[in-house]
C-alpha angles and dihedrals in degrees: 000000000000117000111244119213125209111198116230112266094245089057090052090053094047092050093046095049093043090052090051091051092048094049094045098250086124104035126204109289094016119136116242122232115275122267089253092053091050091047090055095044096050096031095232143116129280094248090056092051092046091051091052093048091049091054090052090048093049091049091051100248096117140015132211124232114197112248094001110066141245122317136193113254120231091237130009113248120245109282119249113263122245112270113255093238089059096041092054094060094042094050131101109303093206094065130071126000099322124143126188102224099190143328124211144154112239144147111284112256118229095261094053093041090055091051091049095041091233133123117281108258096030110143115266137167111238119205117186124192135177124215121203133187125209111256093014106056123213111005106166136030113189135183121197117202115202124176109247094239090057092045092054112106092021136091093242090107091053123092090222115108116263110240110219095016135264099293093051092044093054092043091053099040101035103023093238123164114203124220114178145329134222123219133207121186125196141145135234141156113286118255119237090255092051092048091054097045096041092040095230133144126271093251095048124115128211132218111233126205119191117196126192108199116204133196123234086264090060096251120138107246104178143339127234118203114192129190120190135173106243091221091061102041140053125196112218130173139157130214139166120266094210 
């Protein structure tokens, strides 16, 4: 039975408001409905509405004016680029020092299920790959979790490297268009398997980055769980302060 995805409510709001801006329903300079009006329209809480509006503001679709409200911008700002630590694991697997560690179908663990908004134990294809850098050794161990119905008809379940990378592969094979991704960063002790593959000491910790990758329709397509030794990796990003 196919797994059905219900996009988070904040994603529904983002997509709806963006579509209205693109089709001219909300023209440049127009004031958006109030938070209360959006809460009533989408039957949701204020924090959910505020989260959606903040995403639109960060992406340059709207701007806030203190004491007045939120207004449509004349032109969306340039979107933020993909962080390097995500781009590396989504890039072409046939280039650079990339090794596919293993590929298997298994029940989704709690962490991946949460990122995919599916039930824990739902079947997923797990694809693990290790990235190394000359002079440093292994720097990133990543696991991609793809629901089995989405992986069908693709080479994701194969141990052969994916030419062009995962995003391009899914776009070509399944016709997907990707919209955005969320990112959660944390730290924990390395597992024995991670210590062996990343060649780190028993007492070392790893930074973990969990990505949920969504389609343009706001549906979670796959999750990417990344583990890196802090001593071999730096996270760097840039963003506007206004």
